[in-house]
N, C-alpha and C positions, 0 to 999 in steps of 0.2 A: 275319252276315246275322241278324237274331233270327228266331223263329216264324213271326209276322204277316207278317214280310215273305217268307218263305219260303211262306207260305200263299198270301199274293197273287200272288207271280211264280209258283207253280202255278197259281192259276185263270187269269192273264192267258194263260200260254204254250198253255195250252190251248184257249184262243179265239182265240190270232192265225194269220192268213193264210197259207198255205203261201208261205214262201220271205220269210218276214220276223222268222223268231225270233231269229235273232239283233240285230237291231235292235232288238228288244223287249224284249230282254234287258239290252243295252245302257243303254237308256233307263231301263229299274227299275233296274239296278246304281246308275248315277251319280242319281239322287231319294237310294236308298237310303242312299247315302254322304252324302248332303249331310244327310239326317234325321239321320242318327247323328252327324252334325260339331255338328246344331242350325243347321244352314245352310239346310234347306228350311223354305219358310214358302208362305204363302198365294199371294203372286203366282210362285213358282215351280211351284207345281202348277198354276195357271193356266195358263202358258204349256207343262206338260208333257201335260196332258190332251188335248187336240186331237190331239198327236204321237201320244200312245197309241193314242186312237182309229181315228186312220186306221192305225193295223195291225190291226184287230180283225176278223175275219168279221163280215160283214152279219148274218149269223144271229143272232150274240153281240152285238151292239150293246146291246141294251133290258138288257141282264142286265148287261154292265158298268157301261152306264151307274147303274143302279140300287144298284152296290158303291160305287160313285166317290162317288154322294150320301149312300149311309149313311156315308163313311167322312166326309163333308163336316161331320156333326151334332159334330162333334169344335169347338168352340169359337174356336178359332183358323183352323180353312179352313172356316165357315161360309158365309159370305159372297162368298169366290171362287170357292166350287164353284158353291154356288144363282145366281149370274150365270153363270157359266159355262156351268152345265147348259139354261138359257133359252135357249141360242143352240142348243144341240141341240134344241129341241124337248121339254123335259124340264118 
């Protein structure tokens, strides 16, 4: 796991609902492995994000959505995340 992935994991795990930590770590760990193998694309991000957001504490949702939207600024991810965030009222 690279430094950016570690920071993101820490950010997310600090905001996960009680009892959902293992699920969040597994979801992100799988995504990070795919990313390192060059297999993580916009469609995988789009399918993972709702799962991830369902694990976040309600009071932290807006903050996490904002971070996800910032990640989406990369050309590769921009379209998928923009469409996804519209579905979450962003």
